[in-house]
N, C-alpha and C positions, 0 to 999 in steps of 0.2 A: 236582344229578346223580343219576340212578338207576341202580344197578346191578342186573341182574335174572340169576339164576342158574337155569334152567328144568330141569324134569324133563320133564313133559308137562303140558300144558293146552290148554283151548280156552275160556278166559273172556276176557270182553271188558270194555269200560270200565274201565279201571283208567287213571289219572293221577296227577298231582302238579301243585301249583302254590305257587311262592314268592310269598307274601303280603306279605312286609316289613313285618310286625307287623299284628295284627287285633284291637288294643284299642278301637278306635273302632266305634262301633256300626253305623256306616255299611257298613264293611267286613266285619263279622259279616252283616250284612244281605245284601250283595252276593255274599258266598261261599254262602250258605243259598240264594238264589235260583239261583245256577249249579248246586248239588248237586241242587235239587228239580227242575230243568228237564232233566238228564240223567239216563239211567238208569245211572249210576255204581255200581258194587259196592264198588269198593276205591280209597282215595284219599287221599294225602298231603298236608300241608300244611306248608309250609316257612318258617323265618324267623317264628314266631308271635310270639313277644315276649309269649306271655302268662304272667307270673310266676305262680310256686305259689299266691299268696294269693289270686289272681284267678280262678284256674283252673276252680274248680267253678262259677262265676257264668257264664263263658262256655261252659262244656260244655254247660249247662243250655238255652242258647239254638239247639243243634243237636239238634232233637227227632227221634228215630228212628233215630238212628246210635249205634252203639257206638264208643266213641273209647280211644285210648290214646296216651299221651304219653312224652316222654322227661325230663320236667320233676324226675323223682327225680335225673337226673344232671345237669343244669344247670337252676337256678333263673329263668335268662333266658327260658326258654321257647324252644325251636328246631323240635322235629318233633312233629306230630300225625297217626295213624293214624285214617282214619275208615273203616268198614265195615258192611254191611247183612250181618246174622246170618243171614238168609233165603236169603244168595246165595253166602256165603263163610264158610268156619271160618279161623279165624286162631290159630296156636300161637305166640307170642313167644319167639325163641330167645335174644335177646340185645339189651340196652339200653346206649347209651352216650350220652355228650354229642354225638356226631356223626351217629350212626346208630342206626337201629332194624332188626334183622334178624329175619324172620319165616318161617313155613312158611304157605302158603296153600293151601288145599283146597276145590274148588267143590263147594257143597252138589248141584247138577245132575248132574255126571257123575263125581264123586270125583277129578277130575285134580287133580295136585298141582304146585306148583312152590315156588321160594323167592325170596324178593326181600328186598333191601336198601334201605331207603331211607335216603339220605346228605344230611345239611347239613354240609359241613366249615366249620372255622375258617378266618378269613383268612390266619393266619400261617401261614409255612411250618414252622416249629419244631413248633407247634400242630397241624398237619395230619399230622406225622411219626407219631405213635401211629395214626392212623386207618389209613394204609397197612399198619401191622402187622397190625392187627384183620382188615382186608379181604383182606390174603394169607392169614390162619388161614383166613377162611370160606371162600375161593375157593380154597385149597390154591395159588393161583399169584395174583400180580398182575393187575390189569386188562389191562397190556399183554401178558402172559404168556397170558392166557386168550384172545386174539384176540376182545375184544369191541369193535365198531364200532359208530356211530351208526345206528338203526334208520331206514328209510325214512320221510317226514315230507312232510307236506301243512300247509296252512295259513300264518301267519305266517311270513315269511321271518327275520326278528329275533325274538328272545325277551325282550328286555329294552330299555327306553328309559328315560331321564331326566325323562320327562315334563314337559319344559320347553317354554318358548316355541316356535315353529316354528324360528325362526333360531338357537335354542341347542338345539335337540333332537340328541341322540345317540341311537345303536342299536347292539346288540350282539346276537350269538346266542350266549348262556350257557347256557341249559338245555338239558340233551340226555335222551335215552331210548336207554340203550345196552343192546345184545343180545348175545349170543355165538350160536356155531354150532348149539347146540341149539334156539335159538329158530327160526334160520332154516330148519332142517330139520323142525320139528314144525308151524311155523306160516309157510309161505312168503307169504302174504297179510297178514302183520303190518305196521302202520305206525304211527307218531305223528302225531297232529294238534293243530296249535300253535292254540289258538282265540285271538278278540281279548282283549286286557288288561283292558278295563273300566277300573275307579279304579288298578287296580294297576299296577307298572312292569314285573313280569313276567306273562308270557302264561301260562294254564293249560296243561295237556298231557293229553292222552285216547290212551290204545293204542286201537286199533281193529284188527279182523281183515278189515273190508271198508271199501268207500269208499262205501258207500250211504249217503246223508243227508246228506252233507257238502259236496255244490256249492252248496247254497243257503247263503244269510246265515242266522247263529243266530237263532231266533225269541226273542221276548222280549215280554210283556204289557206292559210300560212304554215307551211311545213315546220318552221321552228316551234310555233304556238301548240300546235298539233302533237310534237313530240313531247313537249312539257305537259301538256294535258294526258297524254297516255302514260307518262312515267307517273305523274300525280294521283292517276286512277290505280295505278299498282301499288303506288307507296300506301294508300289508302287502305287497302287490302292486308298490306303486310310491312308496317310502318317501321320494323327492324331491320329491314333488309340493306345492309351497306353499301352494296352495290348500287341497289335504285337509288338510295339518297345521294350517292357520288352523283350518278349521270343527272337525276334531276337538278341538283344545284349547279351542275356543269352547264346546262341547258338553259335553266333560269337566268344566270349571270350573262350566257351570250346573248337571250332575248331583250334583257334589260337594256344591252350596248346596241 
C-alpha cells in the first residue's frame, strides 16, 4: 500500500512493486529491465528481502539510480526507494521498519508533494505502531483523511500465487491511495497495473494521462514479450483456462 499526501505536483511516472524477494539475479535483471524501459522518475520496491550484508553488492547492480533503503531499521530488507536525481529531489523525513516518509520535489517545475511508502507487518499487533506513525504524519488516520483508491487501468488483480492453472488464486491486494488534494490538483490521475512477469505482484505506475497504455508493453525479449502479452489478456479474462495454461508454460520457460 502507498499512502500519498499531496501539496502540489505535476510529476509523472511514479510507482511501486512488491517483488517478494530480489536476491536471485534473474529477478534483479527483470526489475532492471522494467526500470530501463519505462521513463520512471521515482519508484518503490517492497519486500526486497535483501539483508544488510548483501546490500552493497545488489545496489551496485542498479546503475544510474539513487537508492535509499530501510535496512537500518530491519535487517531482513523491506523497502527500497529508487529515484533519478536529474528529475526529482528527495528529502527523507523518517525511516521505520514498515515505512519510509519523504518530501519529493520536481526538478523541472519545483512542485512538491509528500509520500509515504508502506510495507506493513503481517501481524495486527506488529502493525499497531505503524498506524500511530501514520496518524502522526497525516494528523489523521487514513479513514479520517478521506483517502480513496485511485482510478486504475490494466490488470484487474494485483497478485496471484503463480501456481498451475487449476490451482491459480487471484487477489487485488496492492493499492494506490489518494486524498482530496490529489483529486483537486490532478483530476486526470490514475494508476496503471502492469503485467507481473516472473513476480507474483503486479508493478504499478502512477500516470497523469492514458496515452501509450492501450498497446501491450514492449520488450526486446521474445519470450518476455509473450509472457506479458498473455498476462495482459489474463488480466481481462482471468478464468480462461487456455490462457492460464499458456502463460504458466511460458513463465516456466522464462524462469529457466
